[in-house]
NUNUDREN-143220 format. One record per residue (C-alpha): residue in one letter; z, x, y; residue number from 1. Coordinates in pm, 1 decimal, always signed. Layout:
atom rest->a | z->Z | x->X | y->Y | nr->NUM;
...
This chain:
atom rest->m | z->+4172.4 | x->+5506.3 | y->+8401.1 | nr->1;
atom rest->i | z->+4156.6 | x->+5160.7 | y->+8554.1 | nr->2;
atom rest->c | z->+4534.6 | x->+5110.0 | y->+8521.0 | nr->3;
atom rest->t | z->+4607.1 | x->+5432.6 | y->+8698.6 | nr->4;
atom rest->y | z->+4379.3 | x->+5339.7 | y->+8989.0 | nr->5;
atom rest->r | z->+4545.3 | x->+5004.4 | y->+9037.8 | nr->6;
atom rest->i | z->+4894.4 | x->+5160.3 | y->+9043.9 | nr->7;
atom rest->h | z->+4789.7 | x->+5401.2 | y->+9314.3 | nr->8;
atom rest->e | z->+4615.4 | x->+5126.7 | y->+9501.3 | nr->9;
atom rest->r | z->+4928.3 | x->+4913.3 | y->+9501.8 | nr->10;
atom rest->a | z->+5147.4 | x->+5200.7 | y->+9609.4 | nr->11;
atom rest->a | z->+4918.2 | x->+5291.4 | y->+9895.5 | nr->12;
atom rest->g | z->+4900.6 | x->+4934.1 | y->+10014.8 | nr->13;
atom rest->d | z->+5280.1 | x->+4894.4 | y->+10001.9 | nr->14;
atom rest->r | z->+5351.2 | x->+5125.6 | y->+10292.3 | nr->15;
atom rest->r | z->+5575.6 | x->+5001.1 | y->+10567.9 | nr->16;
atom rest->p | z->+5568.0 | x->+5144.2 | y->+10919.8 | nr->17;
atom rest->g | z->+5930.9 | x->+5274.1 | y->+10912.8 | nr->18;
atom rest->n | z->+5885.9 | x->+5486.0 | y->+10596.9 | nr->19;
atom rest->a | z->+5621.8 | x->+5723.0 | y->+10730.5 | nr->20;
atom rest->g | z->+5857.5 | x->+6029.7 | y->+10754.0 | nr->21;
atom rest->i | z->+6205.8 | x->+6152.1 | y->+10849.1 | nr->22;
atom rest->t | z->+6375.1 | x->+6077.6 | y->+11178.2 | nr->23;
atom rest->l | z->+6534.2 | x->+6311.9 | y->+11428.2 | nr->24;
atom rest->l | z->+6877.4 | x->+6177.2 | y->+11333.8 | nr->25;
atom rest->e | z->+6821.6 | x->+6269.5 | y->+10968.0 | nr->26;
atom rest->i | z->+6717.8 | x->+6622.6 | y->+11067.1 | nr->27;
atom rest->m | z->+7029.0 | x->+6661.2 | y->+11282.9 | nr->28;
atom rest->i | z->+7256.8 | x->+6538.0 | y->+11003.7 | nr->29;
atom rest->a | z->+7092.6 | x->+6774.7 | y->+10754.4 | nr->30;
atom rest->g | z->+7134.3 | x->+7062.7 | y->+11000.3 | nr->31;
atom rest->l | z->+7500.6 | x->+6976.1 | y->+11054.6 | nr->32;
atom rest->v | z->+7567.3 | x->+6963.2 | y->+10679.2 | nr->33;
atom rest->g | z->+7386.4 | x->+7296.6 | y->+10637.0 | nr->34;
atom rest->a | z->+7589.5 | x->+7452.4 | y->+10918.4 | nr->35;
atom rest->i | z->+7916.4 | x->+7330.8 | y->+10763.9 | nr->36;
atom rest->i | z->+7817.2 | x->+7481.3 | y->+10428.8 | nr->37;
atom rest->l | z->+7727.6 | x->+7815.1 | y->+10592.6 | nr->38;
atom rest->i | z->+8054.5 | x->+7825.8 | y->+10788.6 | nr->39;
atom rest->a | z->+8252.5 | x->+7751.3 | y->+10470.2 | nr->40;
atom rest->a | z->+8067.4 | x->+8025.1 | y->+10279.9 | nr->41;
atom rest->f | z->+8124.7 | x->+8277.1 | y->+10561.4 | nr->42;
atom rest->t | z->+8494.9 | x->+8187.3 | y->+10579.9 | nr->43;
atom rest->m | z->+8529.2 | x->+8236.0 | y->+10203.8 | nr->44;
atom rest->y | z->+8353.4 | x->+8572.0 | y->+10235.2 | nr->45;
atom rest->l | z->+8590.9 | x->+8690.4 | y->+10511.7 | nr->46;
atom rest->t | z->+8895.5 | x->+8574.5 | y->+10315.5 | nr->47;
atom rest->s | z->+8780.5 | x->+8754.4 | y->+10003.0 | nr->48;
atom rest->m | z->+8719.7 | x->+9074.9 | y->+10202.7 | nr->49;
atom rest->e | z->+9073.7 | x->+9062.0 | y->+10346.2 | nr->50;
atom rest->t | z->+9213.4 | x->+9006.6 | y->+9996.4 | nr->51;
atom rest->w | z->+9005.7 | x->+9298.9 | y->+9870.1 | nr->52;
atom rest->d | z->+9146.5 | x->+9525.1 | y->+10143.4 | nr->53;
atom rest->l | z->+9504.5 | x->+9419.1 | y->+10072.4 | nr->54;
atom rest->s | z->+9472.1 | x->+9472.7 | y->+9699.2 | nr->55;
atom rest->g | z->+9310.0 | x->+9810.8 | y->+9765.6 | nr->56;
atom rest->a | z->+9605.8 | x->+9915.2 | y->+9981.5 | nr->57;
atom rest->r | z->+9849.3 | x->+9802.0 | y->+9713.3 | nr->58;
atom rest->l | z->+9653.0 | x->+9987.5 | y->+9446.1 | nr->59;
atom rest->a | z->+9658.8 | x->+10307.6 | y->+9652.7 | nr->60;
atom rest->l | z->+10038.0 | x->+10283.2 | y->+9683.2 | nr->61;
atom rest->q | z->+10071.1 | x->+10216.3 | y->+9311.6 | nr->62;
atom rest->r | z->+9856.9 | x->+10517.5 | y->+9220.5 | nr->63;
atom rest->n | z->+10044.8 | x->+10740.1 | y->+9464.2 | nr->64;
atom rest->g | z->+10379.8 | x->+10642.0 | y->+9311.3 | nr->65;
atom rest->d | z->+10256.8 | x->+10655.7 | y->+8951.4 | nr->66;
atom rest->r | z->+10128.9 | x->+11009.1 | y->+9000.5 | nr->67;
atom rest->a | z->+10467.3 | x->+11122.2 | y->+9133.6 | nr->68;
atom rest->v | z->+10663.0 | x->+10950.2 | y->+8855.9 | nr->69;
atom rest->k | z->+10435.9 | x->+11099.3 | y->+8587.8 | nr->70;
atom rest->q | z->+10493.6 | x->+11447.9 | y->+8729.7 | nr->71;
atom rest->m | z->+10871.0 | x->+11393.6 | y->+8734.0 | nr->72;
atom rest->t | z->+10882.2 | x->+11253.8 | y->+8379.4 | nr->73;
atom rest->f | z->+10668.4 | x->+11543.4 | y->+8256.0 | nr->74;
atom rest->e | z->+10919.8 | x->+11794.0 | y->+8392.5 | nr->75;
atom rest->i | z->+11218.1 | x->+11592.7 | y->+8264.8 | nr->76;
atom rest->r | z->+11076.5 | x->+11586.9 | y->+7910.2 | nr->77;
atom rest->h | z->+11071.2 | x->+11966.8 | y->+7908.5 | nr->78;
atom rest->g | z->+11434.9 | x->+11998.7 | y->+8011.6 | nr->79;
atom rest->d | z->+11748.0 | x->+11941.0 | y->+7812.1 | nr->80;
atom rest->t | z->+11970.7 | x->+11806.0 | y->+8089.2 | nr->81;
atom rest->v | z->+11940.9 | x->+11662.5 | y->+8437.1 | nr->82;
atom rest->v | z->+12177.3 | x->+11677.2 | y->+8729.1 | nr->83;
atom rest->v | z->+12154.2 | x->+11390.3 | y->+8973.2 | nr->84;
atom rest->g | z->+12241.8 | x->+11471.9 | y->+9333.6 | nr->85;
atom rest->a | z->+12544.6 | x->+11314.9 | y->+9501.2 | nr->86;
atom rest->d | z->+12325.9 | x->+11085.3 | y->+9713.1 | nr->87;
atom rest->s | z->+12111.0 | x->+10985.1 | y->+9409.2 | nr->88;
atom rest->t | z->+11790.5 | x->+11083.1 | y->+9593.1 | nr->89;
atom rest->s | z->+11755.2 | x->+11423.2 | y->+9428.5 | nr->90;
atom rest->i | z->+11752.1 | x->+11557.5 | y->+9077.0 | nr->91;
atom rest->a | z->+11748.1 | x->+11897.7 | y->+8906.8 | nr->92;
atom rest->v | z->+11601.7 | x->+11942.8 | y->+8560.4 | nr->93;
atom rest->t | z->+11764.0 | x->+12226.4 | y->+8366.7 | nr->94;
atom rest->r | z->+11699.5 | x->+12397.1 | y->+8037.7 | nr->95;
atom rest->t | z->+11928.1 | x->+12624.7 | y->+7837.6 | nr->96;
atom rest->e | z->+11776.0 | x->+12894.2 | y->+7618.4 | nr->97;
atom rest->s | z->+11968.6 | x->+13178.2 | y->+7456.3 | nr->98;
atom rest->g | z->+12279.7 | x->+13086.0 | y->+7655.8 | nr->99;
atom rest->t | z->+12099.3 | x->+13106.8 | y->+7990.6 | nr->100;
atom rest->t | z->+12052.6 | x->+12789.9 | y->+8194.9 | nr->101;
atom rest->t | z->+11751.0 | x->+12777.7 | y->+8424.6 | nr->102;
atom rest->t | z->+11632.5 | x->+12511.2 | y->+8661.3 | nr->103;
atom rest->l | z->+11285.1 | x->+12392.9 | y->+8561.4 | nr->104;
atom rest->a | z->+11225.7 | x->+12166.0 | y->+8858.3 | nr->105;
atom rest->t | z->+11393.0 | x->+11976.0 | y->+9137.4 | nr->106;
atom rest->f | z->+11276.2 | x->+11659.9 | y->+9306.3 | nr->107;
atom rest->a | z->+11410.9 | x->+11506.1 | y->+9623.6 | nr->108;
atom rest->l | z->+11339.1 | x->+11250.2 | y->+9890.7 | nr->109;
atom rest->s | z->+11261.1 | x->+11426.2 | y->+10217.2 | nr->110;
atom rest->g | z->+11190.9 | x->+11182.1 | y->+10497.9 | nr->111;
atom rest->d | z->+10930.5 | x->+10949.9 | y->+10350.5 | nr->112;
atom rest->q | z->+10803.7 | x->+11201.0 | y->+10094.3 | nr->113;
atom rest->v | z->+10899.9 | x->+11302.2 | y->+9741.9 | nr->114;
atom rest->v | z->+10886.7 | x->+11682.8 | y->+9718.9 | nr->115;
atom rest->n | z->+10946.7 | x->+11927.2 | y->+9436.2 | nr->116;
atom rest->d | z->+11118.8 | x->+12265.8 | y->+9447.7 | nr->117;
atom rest->h | z->+10795.5 | x->+12436.7 | y->+9553.3 | nr->118;
atom rest->g | z->+10764.2 | x->+12211.0 | y->+9857.8 | nr->119;
atom rest->t | z->+10469.5 | x->+12022.4 | y->+9707.8 | nr->120;
atom rest->v | z->+10451.1 | x->+11662.4 | y->+9825.6 | nr->121;
atom rest->l | z->+10423.9 | x->+11431.7 | y->+9524.9 | nr->122;
atom rest->a | z->+10420.0 | x->+11100.1 | y->+9712.1 | nr->123;
atom rest->n | z->+10399.4 | x->+10975.2 | y->+10070.7 | nr->124;
atom rest->g | z->+10526.4 | x->+10651.7 | y->+10218.8 | nr->125;
atom rest->v | z->+10841.1 | x->+10645.5 | y->+10006.1 | nr->126;
atom rest->t | z->+11107.0 | x->+10419.5 | y->+10156.6 | nr->127;
atom rest->d | z->+11357.8 | x->+10451.7 | y->+9873.1 | nr->128;
atom rest->l | z->+11408.6 | x->+10685.9 | y->+9577.8 | nr->129;
atom rest->r | z->+11697.9 | x->+10658.7 | y->+9334.4 | nr->130;
atom rest->f | z->+11781.5 | x->+10859.6 | y->+9025.7 | nr->131;
atom rest->s | z->+12060.1 | x->+10765.1 | y->+8786.8 | nr->132;
atom rest->s | z->+12180.4 | x->+10902.1 | y->+8456.0 | nr->133;
atom rest->s | z->+12488.6 | x->+10818.0 | y->+8254.6 | nr->134;
atom rest->n | z->+12461.5 | x->+11100.9 | y->+8003.6 | nr->135;
atom rest->g | z->+12254.6 | x->+11373.3 | y->+8173.0 | nr->136;
atom rest->v | z->+11969.0 | x->+11319.2 | y->+7927.2 | nr->137;
atom rest->k | z->+11824.2 | x->+10976.8 | y->+8001.7 | nr->138;
atom rest->v | z->+11717.0 | x->+10926.6 | y->+8363.8 | nr->139;
atom rest->w | z->+11626.2 | x->+10605.9 | y->+8545.9 | nr->140;
atom rest->i | z->+11384.1 | x->+10650.8 | y->+8833.6 | nr->141;
atom rest->s | z->+11337.3 | x->+10382.5 | y->+9097.4 | nr->142;
atom rest->m | z->+11092.9 | x->+10441.2 | y->+9381.1 | nr->143;
atom rest->t | z->+10977.1 | x->+10207.1 | y->+9656.9 | nr->144;
atom rest->l | z->+10664.0 | x->+10286.3 | y->+9854.8 | nr->145;
atom rest->a | z->+10531.0 | x->+10109.0 | y->+10162.8 | nr->146;
atom rest->d | z->+10237.4 | x->+10146.8 | y->+10397.1 | nr->147;
atom rest->d | z->+10264.8 | x->+10102.8 | y->+10774.4 | nr->148;
atom rest->m | z->+10540.1 | x->+9842.7 | y->+10747.8 | nr->149;
atom rest->g | z->+10609.7 | x->+9662.9 | y->+11070.7 | nr->150;
atom rest->t | z->+10306.0 | x->+9782.8 | y->+11263.0 | nr->151;
atom rest->t | z->+10200.5 | x->+9525.6 | y->+11517.1 | nr->152;
atom rest->a | z->+9830.5 | x->+9606.0 | y->+11489.7 | nr->153;
atom rest->l | z->+9788.7 | x->+9453.6 | y->+11143.7 | nr->154;
atom rest->p | z->+10110.1 | x->+9278.5 | y->+11042.1 | nr->155;
atom rest->y | z->+9938.0 | x->+9090.3 | y->+10758.0 | nr->156;
atom rest->d | z->+9845.6 | x->+9408.4 | y->+10569.2 | nr->157;
atom rest->d | z->+10198.4 | x->+9539.7 | y->+10505.7 | nr->158;
atom rest->q | z->+10224.2 | x->+9637.3 | y->+10141.8 | nr->159;
atom rest->r | z->+10526.0 | x->+9739.0 | y->+9935.1 | nr->160;
atom rest->v | z->+10536.2 | x->+9858.2 | y->+9573.7 | nr->161;
atom rest->q | z->+10837.2 | x->+9933.5 | y->+9356.6 | nr->162;
atom rest->i | z->+10803.6 | x->+10158.5 | y->+9053.4 | nr->163;
atom rest->n | z->+11073.4 | x->+10183.8 | y->+8789.4 | nr->164;
atom rest->s | z->+11063.0 | x->+10426.2 | y->+8500.7 | nr->165;
atom rest->v | z->+11284.7 | x->+10591.8 | y->+8242.2 | nr->166;
atom rest->a | z->+11250.7 | x->+10954.2 | y->+8133.8 | nr->167;
atom rest->v | z->+11434.3 | x->+11132.0 | y->+7854.3 | nr->168;
atom rest->c | z->+11504.5 | x->+11503.8 | y->+7823.3 | nr->169;
atom rest->r | z->+11349.0 | x->+11615.3 | y->+7495.5 | nr->170;
atom rest->n | z->+11357.4 | x->+11992.8 | y->+7534.3 | nr->171;
atom rest->e | z->+10984.2 | x->+12001.5 | y->+7464.9 | nr->172;
atom rest->p | z->+10816.2 | x->+12341.3 | y->+7472.1 | nr->173;
atom rest->i | z->+10671.0 | x->+12431.3 | y->+7808.6 | nr->174;
atom rest->p | z->+10290.4 | x->+12449.3 | y->+7783.1 | nr->175;
């Protein structure tokens, strides 16, 4: 108990006039450092939100194109041959049963949309669609999608996605 008292007594008697508290300059420096940290955190937040928006736009394009390609490959699997249009932007899927050939489905690029023979829009924002087949059975599909390319309002958000796929006619039964 006596040792403890003497330590406190020495510490209390060792005070110098300049060590009584913090100065205005120290408060200002601490505030400046705090402000710099807050500005850096806010800047990182804004950057991550822009990245989130851009990746969301790219994901929407990817899903839009994937849905269209899945529909086309589904129809192609049920056919036994395909006929690619002269401009390579259209295709007809045919099936022969009992000597009669019928067209199961057609797909074509119309403006910036991929449409089927019923006029249903499978994908929007398509800038390029190419079909190719060397044997009428195996089909290569290449589709490029873009959102608001070249708009001056938000030039940094232009997104482009290319989807490539291969489909094979298997003459599968139609469900």
